[in-house]
C-alpha positions, -999 to +999 in steps of 0.1 A: -511+750-124-497+735-092-473+705-094-491+675-080-458+662-066-453+693-044-489+691-032-484+656-021-450+662-005-460+690+017-487+672+036-464+642+040-437+664+054-462+678+078-473+643+088-437+633+093-430+664+113-461+660+134-454+623+139-418+629+151-428+657+175-455+637+190-442+602+192-404+604+192-394+639+205-377+626+237-356+600+217-345+627+193-338+653+219-319+629+242-298+618+213-291+653+201-282+666+236-259+636+242-242+642+208-236+679+217-222+670+251-198+645+235-187+671+210-181+698+236-163+674+259-141+662+230-133+699+221-125+708+257-104+676+262-085+680+230-054+694+248-053+662+270-052+640+240-082+620+253-117+615+240-151+611+256-151+575+246-117+569+263-128+588+294-159+566+297-137+536+294-115+548+321-144+558+345-161+525+340-128+506+344-120+525+376-153+513+390-148+477+377-112+471+384-097+438+371-126+431+347-122+414+315-121+434+283-153+417+270-171+426+303-160+462+299-173+463+262-207+451+275-208+477+303-200+504+278-224+489+253-198+489+225-184+462+203-153+444+217-131+454+187-141+490+194-129+488+230-097+469+219-086+501+199-095+523+230-076+501+254-046+500+230-044+538+231-049+539+269-022+512+273+002+531+251-004+562+273+004+541+304-031+545+319-043+509+316-026+476+320-036+442+305-031+412+326-036+376+314-067+361+328-057+331+349-090+313+343-092+320+305-058+324+288-075+340+257-088+368+278-073+398+295-081+416+327-078+453+328-065+475+355-060+513+359-025+525+366-016+551+391-008+574+362-045+573+352-059+588+384-048+625+378-060+621+341-094+609+352-097+637+376-088+662+350-113+647+325-141+648+353-134+685+356-139+689+319-171+667+321-184+688+350-178+721+331-195+709+300-224+696+322-226+731+340-227+748+305-253+725+292-275+728+323-271+766+326-304+771+307-322+756+338-325+768+374-309+750+402-342+733+411-348+724+374-313+709+372-320+688+403-354+678+390-342+667+355-314+647+372-339+628+394-362+622+364-334+610+342-321+587+369-356+573+373-358+566+336-324+550+335-333+528+365-366+517+349-347+508+317-326+483+336-358+464+347-371+436+324-393+451+298-431+447+301-447+450+266 
């Protein structure tokens, strides 16, 4: 005699599986791909002593020189306390300098040091190699197409939401 519990669970599992594949596949896939990219970057960058999160902070800081820590945390979409820990490590390595904000004595402005530039270049090479590995499943044309489509999605997400 079949167990009623197993009969009820199987259709529910199929329902969940079908629901996820129809309604949320893009979200799950993009998260999983992003996670794999971070893992591969961190493994490849291990000899440098820097992580994907620190590299992101350096890249965004290099594009937003002299910004406040709180502003960089917002750009990176992380909590300020998380950024403080990253900046502490980058400052200890001599890659970032904190300067008192002249307008707000509680705040610090951040700047990249000259020592950071070759490190950023080295980490970009690692990122490029990981990206090439990830995209190797696609043709050159498909790589260009997916980049264009992802840029379009990202751009549309910066517009006000219309629900």
